[in-house]
VOKEFI-383657 format. One line per field, with one value per residue (C-alpha): residue number from 1; y, x, z. Coordinates in steps of 0.1 Angstrom, whole numbers, plus 5000, padded with zeros to 4 digits. Layout:
n	NUM,...
v	Y,...
u	X,...
w	Z,...
***
This chain:
n	1,2,3,4,5,6,7,8,9,10,11,12,13,14,15,16,17,18,19,20,21,22,23,24,25,26,27,28,29,30,31,32,33,34,35,36,37,38,39,40,41,42,43,44,45,46,47,48,49,50,51,52,53,54,55,56,57,58,59,60,61,62,63,64,65,66,67,68,69,70,71,72,73,74,75,76,77,78,79,80,81,82,83,84,85,86,87,88,89,90,91,92,93,94,95,96,97,98,99,100,101,102,103,104,105,106,107,108,109,110,111,112,113,114,115,116,117,118,119,120,121,122,123,124,125,126,127,128,129,130,131,132,133,134,135,136,137,138,139,140,141,142,143,144,145,146,147,148,149,150,151,152,153,154,155,156,157,158,159,160,161,162,163,164,165,166,167,168,169,170,171,172,173,174,175,176,177,178,179,180,181,182,183,184,185,186,187,188,189,190,191,192,193,194,195,196,197,198,199,200,201,202,203,204,205,206,207,208,209,210,211,212,213,214,215,216,217,218,219,220,221,222,223,224,225,226,227,228,229,230,231,232,233,234,235,236,237,238,239,240,241,242,243,244,245,246,247,248,249,250,251,252,253,254,255,256,257,258,259,260,261,262,263,264,265,266,267,268,269,270,271,272,273,274,275,276,277,278,279,280,281,282,283,284,285,286,287,288,289,290,291,292,293,294,295,296,297,298,299,300,301,302,303,304,305,306,307,308,309,310,311,312,313,314,315,316,317,318,319,320,321,322,323,324,325,326,327,328,329,330,331,332,333,334,335,336,337,338,339,340,341,342,343,344,345,346,347,348,349,350,351,352,353,354,355,356,357,358,359,360,361,362,363,364,365,366,367,368,369,370,371,372,373,374,375,376,377,378,379,380,381,382,383,384,385,386,387,388,389,390,391,392,393,394,395,396,397,398,399,400,401,402,403,404,405,406,407,408,409,410,411,412,413,414,415,416,417,418,419,420,421,422,423,424,425,426,427,428,429,430,431,432,433,434,435,436,437,438,439,440,441,442,443,444,445,446,447,448,449,450,451,452,453,454,455,456,457,458,459,460,461,462,463,464,465,466,467,468,469,470,471,472,473,474,475,476,477,478,479,480,481,482,483,484,485,486,487,488,489,490,491,492,493,494,495,496,497,498,499,500,501,502,503,504,505,506,507,508,509,510,511,512,513,514,515,516,517,518,519,520,521,522,523,524,525,526,527,528,529,530,531,532,533,534,535,536,537,538,539,540,541,542,543,544,545,546,547,548,549,550,551,552,553,554,555,556,557,558,559,560,561,562,563,564,565,566,567,568,569,570,571,572,573,574,575,576,577,578,579,580,581,582,583,584,585,586,587,588,589,590,591,592,593,594,595,596,597,598,599,600,601,602,603,604,605,606,607,608,609,610,611,612,613,614,615,616,617,618,619,620,621,622,623,624,625,626,627,628,629,630,631,632,633,634,635,636,637,638,639,640,641,642,643,644,645,646,647,648,649,650,651,652,653,654,655,656,657,658,659,660,661,662,663,664,665,666,667,668,669,670,671,672,673,674,675,676,677,678,679,680,681,682,683,684,685,686,687,688,689,690,691,692,693,694,695,696,697,698,699,700,701,702,703,704,705,706,707,708,709,710,711,712,713,714,715,716,717,718,719,720,721,722,723,724,725,726,727,728,729,730,731,732,733,734,735,736,737,738,739,740,741,742,743,744,745,746,747,748,749,750,751,752,753,754,755,756,757,758,759,760,761,762,763,764,765,766,767,768,769,770,771,772,773,774,775,776,777,778,779,780,781,782,783,784,785,786,787,788,789,790,791,792,793,794,795,796,797,798,799,800,801,802,803,804,805,806,807,808,809,810,811,812,813,814,815,816,817,818,819,820,821,822,823,824,825,826,827,828,829,830,831,832
v	3118,3089,3062,3044,3018,3001,2969,2987,2996,2960,2946,2972,2969,2956,2992,2997,2972,2983,3005,2990,3008,2990,2994,2970,2943,2949,2945,2913,2899,2908,2881,2874,2845,2827,2791,2768,2739,2761,2766,2731,2704,2688,2718,2707,2710,2697,2688,2715,2741,2775,2771,2787,2800,2818,2822,2843,2874,2905,2928,2922,2909,2899,2866,2870,2842,2845,2824,2819,2806,2790,2789,2796,2771,2779,2769,2762,2760,2726,2713,2721,2690,2704,2688,2690,2708,2734,2771,2795,2831,2862,2882,2920,2943,2937,2951,2951,2918,2901,2865,2842,2869,2895,2921,2915,2929,2904,2895,2897,2865,2837,2817,2781,2768,2731,2716,2687,2676,2706,2725,2746,2750,2772,2752,2781,2809,2797,2805,2796,2800,2777,2753,2756,2765,2781,2784,2790,2771,2780,2751,2749,2765,2800,2809,2805,2840,2832,2827,2839,2871,2853,2849,2814,2803,2803,2785,2793,2774,2783,2756,2731,2752,2759,2770,2805,2826,2857,2891,2903,2891,2916,2909,2923,2904,2911,2892,2875,2862,2852,2825,2841,2830,2818,2833,2823,2844,2835,2853,2866,2869,2882,2873,2889,2874,2899,2882,2893,2898,2900,2868,2853,2841,2804,2796,2773,2787,2764,2778,2756,2768,2759,2779,2780,2756,2756,2725,2725,2723,2737,2756,2755,2777,2785,2822,2830,2865,2862,2833,2838,2862,2890,2908,2940,2942,2954,2955,2958,2926,2945,2946,2972,2979,2981,3017,3028,3058,3048,3015,3013,2989,2998,2987,2991,2972,2981,2953,2959,2960,2965,2997,3009,2994,3010,2995,3002,2991,3011,2990,2966,2942,2929,2891,2872,2839,2821,2843,2862,2899,2920,2955,2972,3004,3027,3024,3059,3070,3081,3092,3089,3076,3110,3128,3142,3130,3153,3133,3150,3134,3152,3127,3097,3068,3040,3041,3032,3046,3039,3034,3037,3012,3027,3007,3029,3026,2989,2979,2943,2921,2892,2880,2894,2897,2927,2917,2936,2919,2906,2910,2891,2892,2904,2885,2880,2905,2909,2935,2930,2948,2933,2938,2965,2949,2918,2939,2959,2927,2916,2949,2947,2912,2929,2947,2916,2897,2924,2925,2920,2903,2878,2844,2840,2810,2792,2796,2833,2833,2807,2825,2808,2826,2822,2852,2876,2901,2895,2900,2868,2849,2866,2893,2925,2961,2988,3025,3048,3085,3091,3101,3090,3124,3113,3083,3046,3015,3034,3059,3032,3013,3044,3052,3018,3015,3049,3039,3004,3018,2998,2970,2965,2968,2962,2977,3010,3003,3005,2979,2988,2959,2969,2976,2948,2949,2973,2966,2956,2967,2945,2932,2955,2945,2981,2996,3033,3061,3068,3035,3054,3072,3043,3036,3071,3067,3034,3052,3078,3051,3040,3075,3084,3049,3035,3011,2997,2993,2978,2950,2943,2912,2911,2883,2887,2864,2849,2871,2901,2888,2876,2908,2937,2961,2966,2947,2978,2994,2963,2964,3001,2996,2969,2995,3024,3003,2996,3033,3037,3012,3032,3063,3074,3085,3121,3117,3117,3089,3072,3071,3033,3004,2996,2970,2979,2967,2950,2921,2893,2870,2837,2849,2855,2881,2857,2847,2883,2884,2920,2943,2963,2998,3021,3057,3084,3106,3133,3158,3147,3111,3123,3146,3120,3095,3120,3125,3087,3080,3109,3098,3062,3072,3091,3063,3034,3022,3003,3029,3014,3014,3048,3064,3049,3064,3097,3102,3090,3115,3144,3135,3132,3167,3182,3167,3181,3216,3216,3201,3207,3239,3228,3194,3212,3235,3206,3187,3216,3221,3185,3184,3156,3139,3153,3185,3206,3191,3189,3223,3217,3181,3191,3219,3196,3168,3193,3206,3171,3163,3196,3189,3154,3164,3192,3167,3143,3167,3197,3218,3251,3253,3228,3246,3279,3261,3253,3287,3303,3282,3292,3281,3262,3232,3227,3218,3184,3165,3145,3178,3194,3164,3161,3198,3194,3166,3188,3195,3230,3243,3236,3247,3280,3285,3302,3277,3247,3262,3266,3230,3218,3240,3227,3191,3200,3219,3190,3166,3188,3187,3149,3148,3171,3149,3117,3130,3137,3103,3071,3050,3077,3076,3104,3125,3157,3168,3162,3168,3136,3120,3090,3065,3034,3048,3072,3043,3063,3031,3007,3026,3049,3085,3073,3082,3115,3118,3107,3135,3121,3099,3127,3152,3129,3124,3161,3172,3142,3151,3121,3133,3127,3092,3084,3097,3076,3045,3055,3061,3024,3009,3008,2994,2970,2953,2976,2981,2969,2940,2930,2927,2940,2954,2939,2902,2881,2903,2888,2862,2882,2900,2902,2868,2880,2910,2917,2898,2881,2860,2841,2838,2822,2800,2786,2801,2822,2859,2866,2884,2922,2933,2964,2969,3001,2996,3008,3038,3058,3039,3070,3089,3074,3068,3057,3030,3012,3012,2977,2963,2979,2963,2928,2922,2946,2942,2905,2893,2918,2930,2966,2985,2989,3027,3027,3008,3029,3035,3019,2985,2989,2967,2937,2909,2911,2904,2917,2952,2973,3003,2982,2952,2965,2984,3002,3002,3039,3045,3015,2998,3031,3047,3013,3002,3036,3040,3005,3007,3039,3024,2994,3013,3044,3048,3034,3058,3061,3075,3067,3079,3113
u	0776,0762,0748,0715,0719,0692,0701,0694,0660,0653,0664,0645,0613,0596,0597,0565,0548,0562,0534,0528,0545,0576,0570,0540,0564,0587,0558,0548,0583,0586,0583,0546,0544,0567,0564,0573,0584,0611,0628,0624,0650,0631,0636,0647,0683,0681,0711,0702,0695,0713,0751,0770,0802,0818,0815,0837,0841,0825,0831,0845,0812,0795,0796,0790,0775,0775,0750,0746,0711,0708,0731,0727,0749,0763,0739,0746,0721,0707,0690,0653,0632,0599,0568,0532,0519,0547,0537,0561,0556,0574,0595,0596,0587,0590,0621,0639,0657,0679,0669,0675,0694,0667,0651,0619,0600,0594,0599,0634,0631,0609,0602,0590,0565,0554,0523,0527,0493,0475,0508,0529,0566,0593,0615,0637,0646,0644,0671,0652,0683,0705,0676,0684,0668,0686,0675,0691,0679,0684,0695,0691,0666,0661,0666,0634,0630,0602,0624,0658,0656,0644,0667,0655,0667,0702,0717,0753,0777,0813,0838,0810,0793,0757,0739,0724,0706,0722,0712,0701,0701,0708,0707,0714,0703,0706,0698,0724,0725,0691,0682,0669,0633,0629,0610,0636,0664,0696,0703,0734,0727,0748,0735,0750,0746,0752,0770,0769,0806,0836,0848,0878,0909,0912,0876,0855,0821,0793,0761,0731,0709,0675,0653,0672,0668,0706,0724,0743,0724,0753,0785,0817,0848,0877,0883,0918,0917,0951,0938,0901,0889,0866,0844,0850,0887,0890,0921,0925,0930,0951,0980,1008,1042,1068,1075,1038,1036,1001,0992,0961,0934,0901,0880,0842,0810,0774,0753,0721,0693,0719,0732,0768,0792,0823,0855,0875,0909,0941,0965,0967,0993,1005,1010,1031,1022,1035,1014,1044,1039,1060,1045,1024,1004,0979,0942,0929,0893,0890,0854,0828,0793,0777,0801,0788,0808,0814,0795,0767,0743,0755,0754,0773,0774,0789,0766,0794,0826,0854,0889,0921,0949,0980,1011,1026,1061,1062,1080,1090,1076,1055,1019,1002,0970,0959,0951,0930,0935,0903,0884,0901,0922,0916,0918,0954,0971,1005,1033,1053,1070,1045,1013,1000,1012,0992,0961,0967,0969,0936,0920,0935,0921,0887,0894,0906,0875,0852,0868,0844,0853,0878,0875,0888,0902,0934,0963,0960,0928,0906,0875,0862,0840,0834,0841,0812,0800,0827,0818,0837,0810,0782,0775,0761,0762,0743,0750,0725,0718,0718,0746,0757,0744,0708,0706,0713,0695,0662,0676,0695,0662,0643,0669,0670,0632,0631,0658,0642,0608,0576,0586,0618,0637,0674,0684,0678,0705,0743,0764,0795,0819,0846,0826,0842,0865,0865,0851,0816,0800,0781,0748,0751,0770,0775,0810,0809,0833,0835,0855,0884,0889,0905,0926,0939,0948,0966,0987,0995,1007,1031,1042,1051,1065,1078,1104,1082,1052,1073,1084,1049,1032,0995,0971,0969,0964,0997,1000,1001,1020,1048,1052,1075,1048,1045,1014,0997,1000,0986,0956,0950,0954,0927,0902,0917,0918,0881,0873,0899,0878,0847,0863,0845,0864,0857,0876,0846,0846,0814,0804,0803,0780,0747,0719,0682,0676,0695,0698,0678,0670,0688,0713,0750,0769,0780,0743,0730,0698,0689,0696,0728,0736,0767,0762,0771,0801,0799,0827,0831,0838,0860,0882,0886,0896,0921,0937,0940,0953,0978,0991,0994,1012,1038,1044,1046,1079,1061,1065,1038,1012,1023,1020,0986,0974,0992,0973,0940,0943,0949,0919,0897,0909,0901,0866,0860,0872,0849,0818,0818,0798,0772,0768,0763,0737,0719,0719,0703,0677,0666,0668,0692,0695,0730,0727,0731,0765,0777,0795,0816,0824,0835,0856,0874,0880,0892,0917,0929,0932,0951,0976,0983,0986,1009,1031,1030,1037,1053,1029,1022,0987,0976,0993,0977,0943,0948,0961,0930,0906,0889,0911,0882,0892,0919,0892,0892,0920,0928,0933,0953,0976,0981,0993,1013,1033,1044,1082,1087,1106,1077,1048,1034,1048,1017,0993,1014,1016,0978,0973,0995,0978,0944,0954,0970,0939,0917,0941,0941,0903,0904,0928,0906,0876,0895,0905,0869,0853,0857,0873,0894,0874,0889,0866,0878,0842,0821,0789,0791,0757,0756,0743,0760,0766,0792,0814,0820,0825,0838,0866,0893,0881,0848,0840,0859,0891,0921,0940,0959,0983,0988,0995,1021,1038,1039,1051,1067,1047,1044,1011,0996,1010,0997,0963,0964,0970,0943,0918,0921,0914,0876,0871,0900,0883,0890,0853,0826,0818,0854,0847,0867,0845,0866,0861,0893,0905,0907,0886,0854,0843,0811,0798,0769,0780,0757,0779,0756,0781,0795,0760,0746,0776,0777,0810,0821,0825,0859,0884,0888,0851,0847,0810,0791,0786,0759,0736,0725,0695,0677,0680,0648,0663,0636,0658,0661,0624,0617,0647,0636,0602,0611,0645,0661,0633,0628,0645,0633,0660,0667,0643,0660,0661,0679,0710,0742,0756,0789,0772,0745,0761,0740,0753,0721,0729,0696,0702,0720,0727,0748,0761,0763,0794,0810,0845,0849,0831,0843,0873,0891,0898,0906,0931,0948,0952,0964,0987,1002,1009,1025,1048,1058,1094,1105,1107,1140,1122,1086,1074,1090
w	2853,2872,2850,2856,2828,2807,2824,2857,2845,2834,2867,2888,2869,2901,2914,2894,2916,2949,2960,2994,3023,3033,3070,3067,3054,3083,3108,3091,3094,3131,3158,3162,3186,3210,3199,3228,3206,3190,3223,3235,3234,3205,3182,3148,3136,3100,3079,3054,3081,3084,3089,3117,3100,3129,3166,3188,3208,3192,3222,3257,3270,3238,3219,3182,3161,3123,3104,3066,3057,3022,2993,2956,2937,2903,2876,2839,2810,2803,2771,2770,2769,2758,2773,2760,2790,2791,2793,2777,2789,2776,2800,2799,2770,2733,2716,2683,2678,2653,2647,2618,2599,2600,2624,2642,2671,2699,2735,2749,2769,2779,2810,2810,2835,2837,2853,2876,2888,2902,2906,2883,2887,2870,2846,2839,2814,2778,2753,2721,2698,2720,2729,2766,2799,2828,2864,2898,2928,2964,2986,3023,3047,3057,3093,3113,3129,3153,3183,3171,3192,3224,3255,3261,3226,3239,3269,3277,3300,3309,3315,3320,3347,3353,3321,3319,3294,3280,3294,3260,3224,3195,3158,3124,3093,3056,3025,3005,2969,2955,2931,2899,2893,2929,2958,2984,2997,3014,3046,3064,3101,3130,3165,3196,3231,3259,3288,3325,3325,3301,3284,3302,3284,3282,3293,3272,3262,3250,3235,3231,3202,3216,3193,3161,3131,3125,3115,3148,3181,3201,3196,3216,3215,3238,3242,3231,3218,3202,3181,3175,3149,3159,3135,3154,3142,3106,3083,3046,3026,3002,3026,3026,3012,3040,3032,3030,3053,3064,3080,3100,3113,3128,3157,3157,3162,3153,3168,3149,3174,3201,3185,3185,3210,3224,3236,3267,3254,3253,3232,3203,3189,3157,3157,3132,3118,3149,3172,3184,3193,3169,3175,3202,3196,3212,3204,3195,3192,3156,3152,3180,3171,3177,3154,3122,3092,3062,3036,3016,3040,3071,3099,3113,3089,3111,3141,3165,3178,3154,3169,3149,3154,3137,3129,3103,3119,3114,3082,3085,3056,3066,3073,3103,3122,3143,3179,3203,3237,3252,3219,3191,3159,3124,3092,3082,3059,3042,3044,3013,2984,2960,2979,2957,2926,2934,2939,2907,2887,2901,2891,2856,2852,2855,2823,2805,2816,2801,2767,2738,2706,2720,2736,2771,2790,2799,2799,2807,2827,2845,2834,2803,2778,2740,2717,2718,2691,2664,2627,2618,2637,2618,2644,2629,2641,2623,2621,2638,2636,2673,2697,2731,2744,2735,2757,2758,2746,2742,2717,2698,2694,2684,2658,2643,2642,2623,2599,2592,2587,2594,2571,2590,2557,2564,2530,2546,2572,2569,2586,2606,2598,2623,2655,2676,2706,2735,2770,2780,2812,2837,2824,2794,2763,2754,2748,2754,2749,2787,2788,2772,2805,2823,2792,2793,2829,2823,2797,2823,2847,2820,2813,2848,2857,2824,2839,2866,2843,2815,2839,2852,2836,2833,2824,2786,2756,2744,2713,2736,2766,2743,2722,2728,2739,2777,2790,2803,2769,2753,2776,2769,2731,2731,2740,2720,2689,2691,2689,2661,2642,2650,2634,2603,2571,2580,2613,2637,2663,2672,2709,2711,2705,2723,2721,2719,2754,2783,2787,2771,2801,2798,2772,2775,2756,2729,2724,2720,2699,2704,2675,2680,2668,2667,2678,2654,2661,2687,2697,2733,2722,2693,2714,2741,2716,2701,2735,2740,2705,2707,2741,2730,2698,2718,2742,2717,2703,2676,2649,2626,2653,2665,2631,2626,2659,2652,2620,2635,2664,2641,2620,2651,2662,2629,2629,2664,2654,2624,2640,2678,2681,2656,2674,2708,2693,2677,2710,2728,2701,2701,2739,2741,2775,2782,2763,2794,2801,2765,2763,2794,2785,2750,2763,2788,2763,2737,2762,2769,2732,2725,2753,2741,2705,2714,2733,2704,2676,2691,2670,2688,2673,2698,2727,2716,2717,2753,2762,2746,2767,2799,2827,2843,2822,2848,2872,2854,2871,2840,2820,2849,2852,2815,2814,2845,2828,2800,2805,2821,2791,2768,2789,2799,2835,2848,2834,2845,2880,2881,2869,2897,2922,2911,2918,2951,2962,2954,2971,3002,3002,3000,3030,3051,3043,3051,3085,3095,3088,3107,3079,3062,3030,3008,2986,2969,2966,2997,2978,2958,2962,2985,2960,2948,2913,2928,2943,2975,2995,2969,2951,2963,2958,2944,2908,2910,2890,2911,2927,2957,2938,2913,2940,2955,2921,2914,2949,2965,2996,3019,3033,2998,2996,3031,3021,2989,3009,3034,3006,2998,3032,3035,2999,3005,3035,3064,3071,3095,3071,3067,3030,2999,2972,2944,2935,2941,2969,3004,3022,3017,2985,2964,2955,2932,2912,2882,2858,2834,2815,2845,2860,2829,2823,2858,2868,2898,2888,2874,2896,2893,2894,2916,2923,2928,2966,2988,2988,3018,3030,3043,3010,2995,2961,2937,2922,2956,2967,2955,2974,3006,3002,2991,3005,3030,3055,3048,3080,3105,3130,3122,3098,3065,3066,3099,3088,3090,3055,3063,3068,3042,3014,3005,2981,2961,2925,2912,2927,2900,2922,2945,2925,2890,2879,2849,2835,2840,2873,2893,2876,2867,2901,2916,2890,2887,2925,2931,2901,2914,2948,2931,2909,2929,2940,2974,3003,3022,3053,3050,3084,3087
***
């Protein structure tokens, strides 16, 4: 299931207004007049103009100039000083709210406008309860596009010689972070100047920017390809372990209006921190630009030749750069025994920073946030009569309205006093049963690598970091305990907690004024919880907690056995949103619960339940791995062999896929839709259950370990944008994920957020139409539909399909894969 959240709907409401064809906007933005003053010596270079952040060699005969136009500084709420002429306008639709201790129906947010003479300006988003307004402002100027593509806008001289204009100018431009409530947009621009011959080592190149409104009127650099970074050389910021059997960098350049460029080079080098050559390797063509890649959209998705620079044989720890002679070097990266451990800790910090019901801050994290949604602070959650199968915020609101009646009588509602804890998603304060999936996988990491994981210290509150429970179990238990508290006396487990809309503009999670409801129990959530609780009970050495989870898991199982079929039939009768998938989902989660309860209790009734099921349940890799981990003497040999075979088959499919695309992305199902919600580009293996690390664990086959490492490269920064998709990883990572709490509180996003990533621009997804119209085509250059998917990411914080995320879709595959690579045993002969 790929989730389009209520927050997504709220953020992409402009779709409804995007009726004008996007190509007309592109035409309007195109160059429409060569203004002589822009290319004259008197052209303006203001102090707040666009900033050149990099200049260097992009290809042998191309100078690349990277420009950032405008910034969006962090903004915190300020006290609202109301003026007589202020105009307060509601934002969005009306929803069911909780204000002053009672429910009401009203606007979810407000925006304040103030008159100044004949003009009206936006003061910001009003938080009435807090008495504050919040607004982001863009600083700096946008890049003036009127002459940016003109040859005469650039005058180049070499070693002080006679100036000349480039043979051609190419460009690719994309929007960057936008200021909420502002019409401006920051821009990220790459300009390519075609020279008449290749750049020469040691020569000084000066470029006069005659037609650009940049801060600098000229640029100067000395071409030393062993020192100057080139955007064409890509390597993962995650680094490698010395014995990783796969170590690879990539070489490619799509020059926007200049199309794909190729490279006539036959070798590359690894340089240490002193610049010394420590390794020399061959440059191999990986995938040519005309080669069709095996994604569901069957075409090439890079738009350029992709070359592979393999240095798997090099094992010496240190910090290095990849050097392509005549072109340039990559960002630096590490080879070290703790490289994956560092990455894993960053990813796990993402879970910590999305905990609900706890305050966050030093000494265990730099991210500061008050405690949200805790009953001790007066926060109220009401029980509803709807399930997670029926929908999201919309069905919670419909249920609560029905239960309250027209008088909004709270005496007709039941409070849930223990519905605190768990993990929140991006702009949604919901905590859903799908979030148990990463917790189950974290338990698996501890199960297969108990010693390594027990020694690994995560960022946790002192009460947890100082106890006797391994940190990874503490993190998993934070979430599992939330659903234990949601368990009803009859054993059923509620599917989570959801607000009536998402989010209230200007509000952070600890300021939530929307009414919040708890789903009623459903068999999918209940069985999944039973699996997690049983697995945790078996792994814990704390006998009190173990016994509590043991009993809770059995009660959940018994509820599922009693109610599952009736709940499935009822879902179909009322045409619940997920009714069509309910039977299979329940069967898979029942199998997972039965396996874990069998392992916990040794009771054969649970094993018999598994043996009596359709073997298709082993198509779920979590189920297959769970059975494969049963000791041989306790398992059914044929079923265990089949479980292992299923994982290996899926892993082999992922390897075959990886070998046929330019950046070795590994999908076990090539039909995964190329939309951001599937995390194809941002997480190893996308949203599919992990199979490559599991295949390596079960078989010891080095090809599976190599493919696991390979699957992390693109999302770790080895891509044409040289950007990791997880905050806190490397020199480039998302700056504007849809993380409301940090945005509202004026902080940088916390480390560990893995975003959805890009969608296929040509697919015509409805949820992206407004972004094509208002942002993707804003700066001209290449029409938005023509961008290759590998370069289509935009750091646009208001675009949910790209910059939102969920715990189970994005964080789960990232943390599990990086954790596996951190903890797996050392290889004696990694490159056999």
